[in-house]
C-alpha positions as CSV (number, residue, x, y, z in Angstrom):
1,M,9.9,-4.7,-11.5
2,R,11.1,-2.9,-8.4
3,V,9.2,-0.4,-6.2
4,V,10.2,1.7,-3.3
5,I,7.3,2.5,-1.1
6,Q,7.4,5.3,1.5
7,R,4.6,6.0,4.0
8,V,4.3,9.8,3.8
9,R,2.5,12.7,5.5
10,E,2.7,14.5,2.1
11,A,4.4,14.2,-1.2
12,S,4.7,16.1,-4.4
13,V,6.2,16.3,-7.9
14,T,7.5,19.5,-9.4
15,I,8.6,20.0,-13.0
16,D,10.2,23.3,-14.2
17,G,9.0,25.1,-11.1
18,S,5.4,23.9,-11.4
19,R,3.8,21.4,-9.1
20,V,2.2,18.7,-11.2
21,S,1.0,16.3,-8.5
22,A,0.6,16.3,-4.8
23,I,-0.9,14.1,-2.1
24,G,-1.5,14.3,1.7
25,P,-1.1,11.3,3.9
26,G,-0.5,8.0,2.1
27,M,2.2,6.4,0.0
28,M,4.9,7.6,-2.4
29,V,5.6,4.7,-4.8
30,L,8.6,4.9,-7.0
31,C,8.7,2.2,-9.7
32,G,11.2,0.8,-12.2
33,F,10.7,-1.8,-14.9
34,E,12.9,-4.3,-16.7
35,E,12.3,-5.8,-20.2
36,A,11.3,-9.2,-18.7
37,D,8.4,-7.7,-16.7
38,G,4.9,-8.7,-17.7
39,P,1.3,-8.5,-16.6
40,E,1.9,-10.9,-13.7
41,D,4.6,-8.6,-12.2
42,L,2.3,-5.6,-12.5
43,D,-0.7,-7.3,-11.0
44,W,1.2,-9.0,-8.1
45,T,3.0,-5.7,-7.2
46,A,-0.1,-3.6,-7.4
47,R,-2.0,-6.1,-5.1
48,K,0.9,-6.2,-2.7
49,I,1.0,-2.4,-2.5
50,A,-2.8,-2.1,-2.0
51,G,-2.7,-4.7,0.7
52,L,0.5,-3.7,2.5
53,R,-0.3,-3.1,6.1
54,I,1.9,-0.2,7.0
55,F,-0.6,2.2,8.5
56,D,-1.4,2.3,12.2
57,D,-4.6,0.9,13.6
58,E,-6.3,2.2,16.8
59,A,-3.7,0.5,18.9
60,G,-0.8,2.1,17.1
61,V,0.2,-1.1,15.3
62,M,0.9,-1.1,11.6
63,N,-2.1,-3.3,10.7
64,R,-4.0,-1.3,8.1
65,S,-3.5,-0.9,4.3
66,V,-3.8,2.2,2.2
67,V,-7.2,0.8,1.1
68,D,-8.3,0.5,4.7
69,V,-7.3,4.0,5.7
70,E,-8.5,5.5,2.4
71,E,-5.3,7.5,1.9
72,E,-3.6,8.4,-1.4
73,I,-0.8,7.0,-3.5
74,L,1.6,9.2,-5.6
75,L,3.2,7.0,-8.4
76,V,6.5,8.1,-9.9
77,S,8.5,6.2,-12.6
78,Q,12.2,5.9,-11.7
79,F,14.4,3.8,-14.0
80,T,17.3,4.3,-11.7
81,L,15.7,1.6,-9.4
82,M,17.0,-0.9,-11.9
83,A,20.6,0.2,-11.4
84,S,23.3,-2.4,-11.0
85,T,26.3,-1.4,-8.9
86,K,28.2,-4.7,-9.0
87,K,31.1,-3.3,-11.0
88,G,32.9,0.0,-10.4
89,N,31.3,3.1,-9.1
90,R,29.1,4.2,-12.0
91,P,25.7,2.5,-11.9
92,S,24.7,0.5,-14.9
93,Y,21.2,0.8,-16.2
94,V,21.2,-1.9,-18.8
95,A,18.5,-3.8,-16.9
96,A,16.1,-0.9,-17.2
97,A,13.4,-1.3,-19.8
98,R,13.6,1.1,-22.8
99,P,10.8,3.6,-23.0
100,E,8.8,1.8,-25.6
101,I,8.5,-1.1,-23.2
102,S,8.4,0.7,-19.8
103,I,5.8,3.4,-20.7
104,P,3.1,0.8,-21.4
105,L,4.1,-1.1,-18.3
106,Y,3.9,2.1,-16.2
107,E,0.5,2.9,-17.6
108,K,-0.9,-0.6,-17.0
109,F,0.6,-0.5,-13.5
110,H,-1.1,2.8,-12.8
111,D,-4.4,1.5,-14.1
112,A,-4.1,-1.5,-11.8
113,L,-3.5,0.7,-8.8
114,V,-6.5,2.9,-9.7
115,A,-8.7,-0.2,-10.0
116,L,-7.6,-1.6,-6.7
117,L,-8.0,1.7,-4.8
118,G,-11.2,2.8,-6.6
119,R,-10.0,6.4,-6.8
120,P,-7.5,8.4,-8.8
121,V,-3.7,7.9,-8.4
122,P,-1.7,11.0,-9.1
123,T,1.6,10.5,-11.0
124,G,4.8,12.2,-12.0
125,V,5.5,12.6,-15.7
126,F,7.3,9.7,-17.3
127,G,10.8,10.6,-18.5
128,A,10.7,14.1,-17.1
129,E,13.3,15.7,-14.9
130,M,11.3,15.8,-11.7
131,Q,11.8,17.2,-8.2
132,V,10.2,14.8,-5.8
133,A,9.5,16.1,-2.3
134,L,8.1,14.1,0.6
135,V,7.8,13.9,4.3
136,N,8.4,10.3,5.2
137,D,6.1,9.2,8.1
138,G,7.8,6.9,10.6
139,P,10.1,6.7,8.7
140,V,8.6,3.7,6.8
141,T,10.3,2.7,3.6
142,I,9.8,-0.7,1.9
143,C,11.5,-2.1,-1.2
144,I,9.8,-4.8,-3.3
145,D,11.1,-6.7,-6.3
146,S,8.5,-8.7,-8.2
147,K,11.1,-11.2,-9.1
148,D,11.5,-12.1,-5.4
149,R,7.9,-13.2,-5.1
150,K,8.5,-16.9,-5.7
């Protein structure tokens, strides 16, 4: 499982000209799954995101989590995070989980984030052609791969 986390001032998802989700300050989380991902990947990554200290404290030091600052998370599925660019110039997506595997993983991951935050987590629409807009704050962008946790 891979995620790209961006600290944002605001973020939104638009589909066919209609805004389907939006947040103010918080995190944009893009997530991609591979077939080998399991509950331990979802749980570890959700806990890592909820506890990631990327928000400023009173001294201006990144020392607070999204839970501490009570800000929002916008979660968007993005299978292209699983791209391999080892050969040639056309990315290969063979490592990306098929929808019948990735949809349940995405839903369980979403549920884990909701449980950790104790509040709703807006999402994009799985498999839809989305326009994602955000204002990166910092900029702060962090990539996490659950397979690198050991």
